[in-house]
Biotite code that builds the C-alpha atoms (Angstrom):
import biotite.structure as struc

atoms = struc.array([
    struc.Atom([0.000, -0.078, 0.026], chain_id="A", res_id=1, res_name="MET", atom_name="CA", element="C"),
    struc.Atom([1.424, 3.316, -1.151], chain_id="A", res_id=2, res_name="THR", atom_name="CA", element="C"),
    struc.Atom([1.519, 6.213, 1.219], chain_id="A", res_id=3, res_name="ALA", atom_name="CA", element="C"),
    struc.Atom([-0.858, 9.060, 0.749], chain_id="A", res_id=4, res_name="LYS", atom_name="CA", element="C"),
    struc.Atom([0.930, 12.110, -0.744], chain_id="A", res_id=5, res_name="ARG", atom_name="CA", element="C"),
    struc.Atom([0.947, 15.182, 1.337], chain_id="A", res_id=6, res_name="LEU", atom_name="CA", element="C"),
    struc.Atom([-0.849, 18.270, -0.041], chain_id="A", res_id=7, res_name="ARG", atom_name="CA", element="C"),
    struc.Atom([1.129, 21.313, 0.893], chain_id="A", res_id=8, res_name="VAL", atom_name="CA", element="C"),
    struc.Atom([-0.200, 24.810, 0.344], chain_id="A", res_id=9, res_name="GLY", atom_name="CA", element="C"),
    struc.Atom([2.354, 27.528, -0.517], chain_id="A", res_id=10, res_name="VAL", atom_name="CA", element="C"),
    struc.Atom([1.249, 31.052, 0.243], chain_id="A", res_id=11, res_name="MET", atom_name="CA", element="C"),
    struc.Atom([3.705, 33.490, -1.300], chain_id="A", res_id=12, res_name="GLY", atom_name="CA", element="C"),
    struc.Atom([3.579, 37.329, -1.031], chain_id="A", res_id=13, res_name="GLY", atom_name="CA", element="C"),
    struc.Atom([5.355, 40.339, 0.178], chain_id="A", res_id=14, res_name="THR", atom_name="CA", element="C"),
    struc.Atom([3.268, 40.257, 3.535], chain_id="A", res_id=15, res_name="PHE", atom_name="CA", element="C"),
    struc.Atom([4.150, 43.930, 4.043], chain_id="A", res_id=16, res_name="ASP", atom_name="CA", element="C"),
    struc.Atom([2.206, 43.575, 6.339], chain_id="A", res_id=17, res_name="PRO", atom_name="CA", element="C"),
    struc.Atom([0.547, 40.207, 6.617], chain_id="A", res_id=18, res_name="ILE", atom_name="CA", element="C"),
    struc.Atom([-3.139, 40.721, 7.550], chain_id="A", res_id=19, res_name="HIS", atom_name="CA", element="C"),
    struc.Atom([-6.267, 38.724, 8.333], chain_id="A", res_id=20, res_name="HIS", atom_name="CA", element="C"),
    struc.Atom([-7.201, 38.415, 4.742], chain_id="A", res_id=21, res_name="GLY", atom_name="CA", element="C"),
    struc.Atom([-3.929, 36.335, 4.051], chain_id="A", res_id=22, res_name="HIS", atom_name="CA", element="C"),
    struc.Atom([-4.724, 34.160, 7.118], chain_id="A", res_id=23, res_name="LEU", atom_name="CA", element="C"),
    struc.Atom([-8.451, 33.593, 6.332], chain_id="A", res_id=24, res_name="VAL", atom_name="CA", element="C"),
    struc.Atom([-7.322, 32.696, 2.763], chain_id="A", res_id=25, res_name="ALA", atom_name="CA", element="C"),
    struc.Atom([-4.834, 30.135, 3.908], chain_id="A", res_id=26, res_name="ALA", atom_name="CA", element="C"),
    struc.Atom([-7.170, 28.800, 6.394], chain_id="A", res_id=27, res_name="SER", atom_name="CA", element="C"),
    struc.Atom([-9.944, 28.451, 3.943], chain_id="A", res_id=28, res_name="GLU", atom_name="CA", element="C"),
    struc.Atom([-7.626, 26.915, 1.318], chain_id="A", res_id=29, res_name="ALA", atom_name="CA", element="C"),
    struc.Atom([-6.461, 24.305, 3.710], chain_id="A", res_id=30, res_name="ALA", atom_name="CA", element="C"),
    struc.Atom([-10.004, 23.276, 4.653], chain_id="A", res_id=31, res_name="SER", atom_name="CA", element="C"),
    struc.Atom([-11.577, 23.315, 1.228], chain_id="A", res_id=32, res_name="THR", atom_name="CA", element="C"),
    struc.Atom([-8.528, 21.800, -0.508], chain_id="A", res_id=33, res_name="LEU", atom_name="CA", element="C"),
    struc.Atom([-7.590, 19.221, 2.107], chain_id="A", res_id=34, res_name="GLY", atom_name="CA", element="C"),
    struc.Atom([-4.089, 20.703, 2.743], chain_id="A", res_id=35, res_name="LEU", atom_name="CA", element="C"),
    struc.Atom([-1.968, 18.972, 5.323], chain_id="A", res_id=36, res_name="ASP", atom_name="CA", element="C"),
    struc.Atom([-0.049, 22.364, 5.974], chain_id="A", res_id=37, res_name="GLU", atom_name="CA", element="C"),
    struc.Atom([0.308, 25.803, 4.630], chain_id="A", res_id=38, res_name="VAL", atom_name="CA", element="C"),
    struc.Atom([3.751, 27.302, 4.151], chain_id="A", res_id=39, res_name="ILE", atom_name="CA", element="C"),
    struc.Atom([3.993, 31.111, 4.176], chain_id="A", res_id=40, res_name="PHE", atom_name="CA", element="C"),
    struc.Atom([6.866, 32.202, 1.954], chain_id="A", res_id=41, res_name="VAL", atom_name="CA", element="C"),
    struc.Atom([7.707, 35.965, 2.332], chain_id="A", res_id=42, res_name="PRO", atom_name="CA", element="C"),
    struc.Atom([9.190, 37.311, -0.780], chain_id="A", res_id=43, res_name="THR", atom_name="CA", element="C"),
    struc.Atom([12.908, 38.238, -0.766], chain_id="A", res_id=44, res_name="GLY", atom_name="CA", element="C"),
    struc.Atom([13.457, 40.875, -3.524], chain_id="A", res_id=45, res_name="GLN", atom_name="CA", element="C"),
    struc.Atom([10.173, 40.944, -5.500], chain_id="A", res_id=46, res_name="PRO", atom_name="CA", element="C"),
    struc.Atom([10.486, 41.407, -9.176], chain_id="A", res_id=47, res_name="TRP", atom_name="CA", element="C"),
    struc.Atom([7.210, 43.296, -9.538], chain_id="A", res_id=48, res_name="HIS", atom_name="CA", element="C"),
    struc.Atom([6.929, 45.448, -6.331], chain_id="A", res_id=49, res_name="LYS", atom_name="CA", element="C"),
    struc.Atom([9.401, 48.006, -5.027], chain_id="A", res_id=50, res_name="LYS", atom_name="CA", element="C"),
    struc.Atom([10.206, 49.184, -2.469], chain_id="A", res_id=51, res_name="PRO", atom_name="CA", element="C"),
    struc.Atom([9.066, 47.009, 0.421], chain_id="A", res_id=52, res_name="VAL", atom_name="CA", element="C"),
    struc.Atom([9.920, 46.847, 4.032], chain_id="A", res_id=53, res_name="SER", atom_name="CA", element="C"),
    struc.Atom([13.052, 44.834, 4.960], chain_id="A", res_id=54, res_name="SER", atom_name="CA", element="C"),
    struc.Atom([12.690, 41.026, 4.451], chain_id="A", res_id=55, res_name="ALA", atom_name="CA", element="C"),
    struc.Atom([13.529, 40.461, 8.251], chain_id="A", res_id=56, res_name="GLU", atom_name="CA", element="C"),
    struc.Atom([10.690, 42.646, 9.323], chain_id="A", res_id=57, res_name="HIS", atom_name="CA", element="C"),
    struc.Atom([8.279, 40.915, 6.925], chain_id="A", res_id=58, res_name="ARG", atom_name="CA", element="C"),
    struc.Atom([9.435, 37.503, 7.959], chain_id="A", res_id=59, res_name="TYR", atom_name="CA", element="C"),
    struc.Atom([9.095, 38.209, 11.647], chain_id="A", res_id=60, res_name="LEU", atom_name="CA", element="C"),
    struc.Atom([5.588, 39.774, 11.232], chain_id="A", res_id=61, res_name="MET", atom_name="CA", element="C"),
    struc.Atom([4.613, 36.504, 9.308], chain_id="A", res_id=62, res_name="THR", atom_name="CA", element="C"),
    struc.Atom([6.045, 34.249, 12.112], chain_id="A", res_id=63, res_name="VAL", atom_name="CA", element="C"),
    struc.Atom([4.098, 36.317, 14.704], chain_id="A", res_id=64, res_name="ILE", atom_name="CA", element="C"),
    struc.Atom([0.793, 36.244, 12.637], chain_id="A", res_id=65, res_name="ALA", atom_name="CA", element="C"),
    struc.Atom([0.839, 32.322, 12.000], chain_id="A", res_id=66, res_name="THR", atom_name="CA", element="C"),
    struc.Atom([2.297, 31.096, 15.252], chain_id="A", res_id=67, res_name="ALA", atom_name="CA", element="C"),
    struc.Atom([-1.026, 30.253, 16.868], chain_id="A", res_id=68, res_name="ALA", atom_name="CA", element="C"),
    struc.Atom([-2.044, 27.754, 14.106], chain_id="A", res_id=69, res_name="ASN", atom_name="CA", element="C"),
    struc.Atom([-0.249, 24.564, 14.093], chain_id="A", res_id=70, res_name="PRO", atom_name="CA", element="C"),
    struc.Atom([-1.047, 23.948, 10.389], chain_id="A", res_id=71, res_name="GLN", atom_name="CA", element="C"),
    struc.Atom([0.754, 27.128, 9.313], chain_id="A", res_id=72, res_name="PHE", atom_name="CA", element="C"),
    struc.Atom([4.634, 27.324, 8.905], chain_id="A", res_id=73, res_name="ASN", atom_name="CA", element="C"),
    struc.Atom([6.898, 30.032, 7.582], chain_id="A", res_id=74, res_name="VAL", atom_name="CA", element="C"),
    struc.Atom([9.827, 29.492, 5.247], chain_id="A", res_id=75, res_name="SER", atom_name="CA", element="C"),
    struc.Atom([12.845, 31.704, 4.700], chain_id="A", res_id=76, res_name="ARG", atom_name="CA", element="C"),
    struc.Atom([13.702, 30.241, 1.330], chain_id="A", res_id=77, res_name="ILE", atom_name="CA", element="C"),
    struc.Atom([12.969, 33.297, -0.697], chain_id="A", res_id=78, res_name="ASP", atom_name="CA", element="C"),
    struc.Atom([14.644, 35.674, 1.827], chain_id="A", res_id=79, res_name="ILE", atom_name="CA", element="C"),
    struc.Atom([17.718, 33.520, 2.155], chain_id="A", res_id=80, res_name="ASP", atom_name="CA", element="C"),
    struc.Atom([18.146, 33.066, -1.675], chain_id="A", res_id=81, res_name="ARG", atom_name="CA", element="C"),
    struc.Atom([20.136, 35.858, -3.141], chain_id="A", res_id=82, res_name="PRO", atom_name="CA", element="C"),
    struc.Atom([18.908, 37.958, -5.875], chain_id="A", res_id=83, res_name="GLY", atom_name="CA", element="C"),
    struc.Atom([15.408, 38.685, -7.204], chain_id="A", res_id=84, res_name="THR", atom_name="CA", element="C"),
    struc.Atom([12.548, 36.382, -6.081], chain_id="A", res_id=85, res_name="THR", atom_name="CA", element="C"),
    struc.Atom([10.723, 34.413, -8.783], chain_id="A", res_id=86, res_name="TYR", atom_name="CA", element="C"),
    struc.Atom([7.937, 31.931, -8.061], chain_id="A", res_id=87, res_name="THR", atom_name="CA", element="C"),
    struc.Atom([9.641, 29.250, -10.278], chain_id="A", res_id=88, res_name="ILE", atom_name="CA", element="C"),
    struc.Atom([12.543, 29.200, -7.960], chain_id="A", res_id=89, res_name="ASP", atom_name="CA", element="C"),
    struc.Atom([10.326, 29.148, -4.847], chain_id="A", res_id=90, res_name="THR", atom_name="CA", element="C"),
    struc.Atom([8.465, 26.088, -6.208], chain_id="A", res_id=91, res_name="LEU", atom_name="CA", element="C"),
    struc.Atom([11.562, 24.281, -7.196], chain_id="A", res_id=92, res_name="ARG", atom_name="CA", element="C"),
    struc.Atom([13.055, 24.682, -3.787], chain_id="A", res_id=93, res_name="ASP", atom_name="CA", element="C"),
    struc.Atom([9.999, 23.590, -2.009], chain_id="A", res_id=94, res_name="LEU", atom_name="CA", element="C"),
    struc.Atom([9.530, 20.601, -4.406], chain_id="A", res_id=95, res_name="ALA", atom_name="CA", element="C"),
    struc.Atom([12.999, 19.337, -3.482], chain_id="A", res_id=96, res_name="SER", atom_name="CA", element="C"),
    struc.Atom([12.417, 19.879, 0.281], chain_id="A", res_id=97, res_name="GLN", atom_name="CA", element="C"),
    struc.Atom([9.094, 18.093, -0.014], chain_id="A", res_id=98, res_name="TYR", atom_name="CA", element="C"),
    struc.Atom([9.583, 15.419, -2.619], chain_id="A", res_id=99, res_name="PRO", atom_name="CA", element="C"),
    struc.Atom([6.585, 13.342, -1.452], chain_id="A", res_id=100, res_name="ASP", atom_name="CA", element="C"),
    struc.Atom([4.081, 16.213, -1.546], chain_id="A", res_id=101, res_name="ALA", atom_name="CA", element="C"),
    struc.Atom([1.712, 17.877, -4.066], chain_id="A", res_id=102, res_name="ASP", atom_name="CA", element="C"),
    struc.Atom([2.265, 21.644, -3.836], chain_id="A", res_id=103, res_name="LEU", atom_name="CA", element="C"),
    struc.Atom([-0.636, 23.954, -4.180], chain_id="A", res_id=104, res_name="VAL", atom_name="CA", element="C"),
    struc.Atom([0.265, 27.587, -4.724], chain_id="A", res_id=105, res_name="PHE", atom_name="CA", element="C"),
    struc.Atom([-2.220, 30.130, -3.193], chain_id="A", res_id=106, res_name="ILE", atom_name="CA", element="C"),
    struc.Atom([-2.184, 33.657, -4.321], chain_id="A", res_id=107, res_name="SER", atom_name="CA", element="C"),
    struc.Atom([-4.370, 36.618, -4.832], chain_id="A", res_id=108, res_name="GLY", atom_name="CA", element="C"),
    struc.Atom([-6.492, 36.656, -7.955], chain_id="A", res_id=109, res_name="ALA", atom_name="CA", element="C"),
    struc.Atom([-4.713, 39.828, -9.289], chain_id="A", res_id=110, res_name="ASP", atom_name="CA", element="C"),
    struc.Atom([-1.420, 38.098, -9.128], chain_id="A", res_id=111, res_name="ALA", atom_name="CA", element="C"),
    struc.Atom([-2.631, 34.937, -10.800], chain_id="A", res_id=112, res_name="ILE", atom_name="CA", element="C"),
    struc.Atom([-4.016, 37.106, -13.567], chain_id="A", res_id=113, res_name="ALA", atom_name="CA", element="C"),
    struc.Atom([-0.688, 38.091, -14.534], chain_id="A", res_id=114, res_name="GLN", atom_name="CA", element="C"),
    struc.Atom([0.719, 34.538, -14.330], chain_id="A", res_id=115, res_name="ILE", atom_name="CA", element="C"),
    struc.Atom([1.497, 34.384, -17.948], chain_id="A", res_id=116, res_name="LEU", atom_name="CA", element="C"),
    struc.Atom([4.238, 37.149, -17.420], chain_id="A", res_id=117, res_name="ALA", atom_name="CA", element="C"),
    struc.Atom([5.939, 35.069, -14.827], chain_id="A", res_id=118, res_name="TRP", atom_name="CA", element="C"),
    struc.Atom([9.488, 33.706, -15.432], chain_id="A", res_id=119, res_name="LYS", atom_name="CA", element="C"),
    struc.Atom([9.688, 30.270, -17.036], chain_id="A", res_id=120, res_name="GLU", atom_name="CA", element="C"),
    struc.Atom([5.883, 29.964, -17.154], chain_id="A", res_id=121, res_name="ILE", atom_name="CA", element="C"),
    struc.Atom([6.086, 26.959, -19.383], chain_id="A", res_id=122, res_name="ASP", atom_name="CA", element="C"),
    struc.Atom([7.992, 25.057, -16.617], chain_id="A", res_id=123, res_name="GLN", atom_name="CA", element="C"),
    struc.Atom([5.744, 26.172, -13.681], chain_id="A", res_id=124, res_name="ILE", atom_name="CA", element="C"),
    struc.Atom([2.635, 24.317, -14.519], chain_id="A", res_id=125, res_name="TRP", atom_name="CA", element="C"),
    struc.Atom([4.292, 20.949, -13.565], chain_id="A", res_id=126, res_name="SER", atom_name="CA", element="C"),
    struc.Atom([5.348, 22.098, -10.174], chain_id="A", res_id=127, res_name="LEU", atom_name="CA", element="C"),
    struc.Atom([2.019, 23.043, -8.563], chain_id="A", res_id=128, res_name="ALA", atom_name="CA", element="C"),
    struc.Atom([-1.594, 23.421, -8.766], chain_id="A", res_id=129, res_name="GLU", atom_name="CA", element="C"),
    struc.Atom([-2.642, 27.083, -8.619], chain_id="A", res_id=130, res_name="PHE", atom_name="CA", element="C"),
    struc.Atom([-5.394, 28.720, -6.421], chain_id="A", res_id=131, res_name="ILE", atom_name="CA", element="C"),
    struc.Atom([-6.581, 32.144, -7.315], chain_id="A", res_id=132, res_name="ALA", atom_name="CA", element="C"),
    struc.Atom([-8.161, 33.646, -4.177], chain_id="A", res_id=133, res_name="VAL", atom_name="CA", element="C"),
    struc.Atom([-10.979, 36.143, -4.918], chain_id="A", res_id=134, res_name="SER", atom_name="CA", element="C"),
    struc.Atom([-13.491, 37.841, -2.877], chain_id="A", res_id=135, res_name="ARG", atom_name="CA", element="C"),
    struc.Atom([-17.230, 36.725, -3.298], chain_id="A", res_id=136, res_name="PRO", atom_name="CA", element="C"),
    struc.Atom([-18.901, 38.228, -6.478], chain_id="A", res_id=137, res_name="GLY", atom_name="CA", element="C"),
    struc.Atom([-15.612, 39.555, -8.009], chain_id="A", res_id=138, res_name="HIS", atom_name="CA", element="C"),
    struc.Atom([-15.565, 38.767, -11.693], chain_id="A", res_id=139, res_name="VAL", atom_name="CA", element="C"),
    struc.Atom([-12.315, 37.184, -12.561], chain_id="A", res_id=140, res_name="LEU", atom_name="CA", element="C"),
    struc.Atom([-10.683, 36.562, -15.895], chain_id="A", res_id=141, res_name="GLU", atom_name="CA", element="C"),
    struc.Atom([-8.314, 33.819, -15.555], chain_id="A", res_id=142, res_name="LEU", atom_name="CA", element="C"),
    struc.Atom([-5.400, 33.564, -17.941], chain_id="A", res_id=143, res_name="PRO", atom_name="CA", element="C"),
    struc.Atom([-5.239, 30.660, -20.462], chain_id="A", res_id=144, res_name="GLU", atom_name="CA", element="C"),
    struc.Atom([-3.469, 27.787, -18.704], chain_id="A", res_id=145, res_name="ALA", atom_name="CA", element="C"),
    struc.Atom([-3.378, 23.829, -19.032], chain_id="A", res_id=146, res_name="PRO", atom_name="CA", element="C"),
    struc.Atom([-6.648, 22.554, -17.914], chain_id="A", res_id=147, res_name="GLU", atom_name="CA", element="C"),
    struc.Atom([-6.961, 21.893, -14.174], chain_id="A", res_id=148, res_name="GLY", atom_name="CA", element="C"),
    struc.Atom([-3.917, 23.978, -13.097], chain_id="A", res_id=149, res_name="THR", atom_name="CA", element="C"),
    struc.Atom([-5.745, 27.113, -11.942], chain_id="A", res_id=150, res_name="ILE", atom_name="CA", element="C"),
    struc.Atom([-8.875, 27.049, -9.696], chain_id="A", res_id=151, res_name="SER", atom_name="CA", element="C"),
    struc.Atom([-10.804, 29.923, -7.975], chain_id="A", res_id=152, res_name="VAL", atom_name="CA", element="C"),
    struc.Atom([-11.491, 30.067, -4.140], chain_id="A", res_id=153, res_name="LEU", atom_name="CA", element="C"),
    struc.Atom([-13.758, 32.737, -2.969], chain_id="A", res_id=154, res_name="GLU", atom_name="CA", element="C"),
    struc.Atom([-12.736, 34.149, 0.487], chain_id="A", res_id=155, res_name="VAL", atom_name="CA", element="C"),
    struc.Atom([-14.869, 36.678, 2.363], chain_id="A", res_id=156, res_name="PRO", atom_name="CA", element="C"),
    struc.Atom([-12.173, 38.671, 4.188], chain_id="A", res_id=157, res_name="ALA", atom_name="CA", element="C"),
    struc.Atom([-10.312, 39.808, 1.096], chain_id="A", res_id=158, res_name="LEU", atom_name="CA", element="C"),
    struc.Atom([-11.319, 43.295, 1.131], chain_id="A", res_id=159, res_name="SER", atom_name="CA", element="C"),
    struc.Atom([-8.452, 44.025, 3.566], chain_id="A", res_id=160, res_name="ILE", atom_name="CA", element="C"),
    struc.Atom([-5.280, 45.111, 1.763], chain_id="A", res_id=161, res_name="SER", atom_name="CA", element="C"),
    struc.Atom([-1.638, 45.524, 2.907], chain_id="A", res_id=162, res_name="SER", atom_name="CA", element="C"),
    struc.Atom([-1.499, 48.807, 0.921], chain_id="A", res_id=163, res_name="THR", atom_name="CA", element="C"),
    struc.Atom([-4.447, 50.295, 2.901], chain_id="A", res_id=164, res_name="ASN", atom_name="CA", element="C"),
    struc.Atom([-2.914, 49.064, 6.201], chain_id="A", res_id=165, res_name="ILE", atom_name="CA", element="C"),
    struc.Atom([0.445, 50.810, 5.362], chain_id="A", res_id=166, res_name="ARG", atom_name="CA", element="C"),
    struc.Atom([-1.534, 54.043, 4.545], chain_id="A", res_id=167, res_name="SER", atom_name="CA", element="C"),
    struc.Atom([-3.361, 53.891, 7.848], chain_id="A", res_id=168, res_name="ARG", atom_name="CA", element="C"),
    struc.Atom([-0.100, 53.164, 9.853], chain_id="A", res_id=169, res_name="ALA", atom_name="CA", element="C"),
    struc.Atom([1.501, 56.055, 8.209], chain_id="A", res_id=170, res_name="GLU", atom_name="CA", element="C"),
    struc.Atom([-1.465, 58.414, 9.033], chain_id="A", res_id=171, res_name="GLU", atom_name="CA", element="C"),
    struc.Atom([-1.427, 57.145, 12.563], chain_id="A", res_id=172, res_name="ASP", atom_name="CA", element="C"),
    struc.Atom([-4.875, 55.471, 12.115], chain_id="A", res_id=173, res_name="LYS", atom_name="CA", element="C"),
    struc.Atom([-5.762, 52.239, 14.018], chain_id="A", res_id=174, res_name="PRO", atom_name="CA", element="C"),
    struc.Atom([-5.024, 48.998, 12.372], chain_id="A", res_id=175, res_name="ILE", atom_name="CA", element="C"),
    struc.Atom([-6.303, 46.775, 15.005], chain_id="A", res_id=176, res_name="TRP", atom_name="CA", element="C"),
    struc.Atom([-8.339, 43.897, 13.755], chain_id="A", res_id=177, res_name="TYR", atom_name="CA", element="C"),
    struc.Atom([-7.022, 44.214, 10.273], chain_id="A", res_id=178, res_name="LEU", atom_name="CA", element="C"),
    struc.Atom([-3.814, 42.484, 11.214], chain_id="A", res_id=179, res_name="VAL", atom_name="CA", element="C"),
    struc.Atom([-3.131, 40.080, 14.336], chain_id="A", res_id=180, res_name="PRO", atom_name="CA", element="C"),
    struc.Atom([-2.506, 41.677, 17.558], chain_id="A", res_id=181, res_name="ASP", atom_name="CA", element="C"),
    struc.Atom([1.058, 40.804, 17.612], chain_id="A", res_id=182, res_name="GLY", atom_name="CA", element="C"),
    struc.Atom([1.671, 42.412, 14.313], chain_id="A", res_id=183, res_name="VAL", atom_name="CA", element="C"),
    struc.Atom([0.058, 45.658, 15.417], chain_id="A", res_id=184, res_name="VAL", atom_name="CA", element="C"),
    struc.Atom([2.570, 45.759, 18.259], chain_id="A", res_id=185, res_name="GLN", atom_name="CA", element="C"),
    struc.Atom([5.408, 44.774, 15.964], chain_id="A", res_id=186, res_name="TYR", atom_name="CA", element="C"),
    struc.Atom([4.619, 47.650, 13.459], chain_id="A", res_id=187, res_name="ILE", atom_name="CA", element="C"),
    struc.Atom([4.389, 50.107, 16.295], chain_id="A", res_id=188, res_name="ALA", atom_name="CA", element="C"),
    struc.Atom([7.591, 48.955, 18.139], chain_id="A", res_id=189, res_name="LYS", atom_name="CA", element="C"),
    struc.Atom([9.618, 49.152, 14.977], chain_id="A", res_id=190, res_name="HIS", atom_name="CA", element="C"),
    struc.Atom([7.845, 52.290, 13.634], chain_id="A", res_id=191, res_name="GLN", atom_name="CA", element="C"),
    struc.Atom([7.197, 50.598, 10.359], chain_id="A", res_id=192, res_name="LEU", atom_name="CA", element="C"),
    struc.Atom([5.433, 52.526, 7.559], chain_id="A", res_id=193, res_name="TYR", atom_name="CA", element="C"),
    struc.Atom([6.041, 55.856, 9.259], chain_id="A", res_id=194, res_name="ARG", atom_name="CA", element="C"),
    struc.Atom([7.125, 58.414, 6.622], chain_id="A", res_id=195, res_name="GLY", atom_name="CA", element="C"),
    struc.Atom([7.765, 55.485, 4.345], chain_id="A", res_id=196, res_name="ASN", atom_name="CA", element="C"),
    struc.Atom([10.665, 54.002, 6.253], chain_id="A", res_id=197, res_name="LYS", atom_name="CA", element="C"),
])
């Protein structure tokens, strides 16, 4: 009898900062898709977004935010790999770390909609199944992809955005309940997003 293959979710993003929308999406994906664990992978140097807060701050906020859920883990692979971060490298590294697992890459619908522009897209389809997370009722046009490689998952909490949280922090407006309590305190302690630091 062959052992059942693990299903491992990969939640990539800048997480600048991580918020409840990310956490609800990961939890919903784990439940709906039967994932054994979800690995959050903060981007090192994103090729599409600049500037971002330091990788170490983003990594630590992600650790704080996910610590209470035993199904969630955080990986430093993109932060510790030198150079620009590309999803193809993330998935190759995780595939070698988890040779007995099927990878499920979870990302916002906006990011997935741009997937055809990703590096080495022809190679990427064999490495993971892709889940485009969207808010209910949002009309989503998926890119052309091999059949069965991209699915849509509707998640209610996705109206929260990192951009809005950074703006609120910069204007000294409350961010409680948009991000986990520990992340609110981390942002305040390190004065993140004040004056675009």
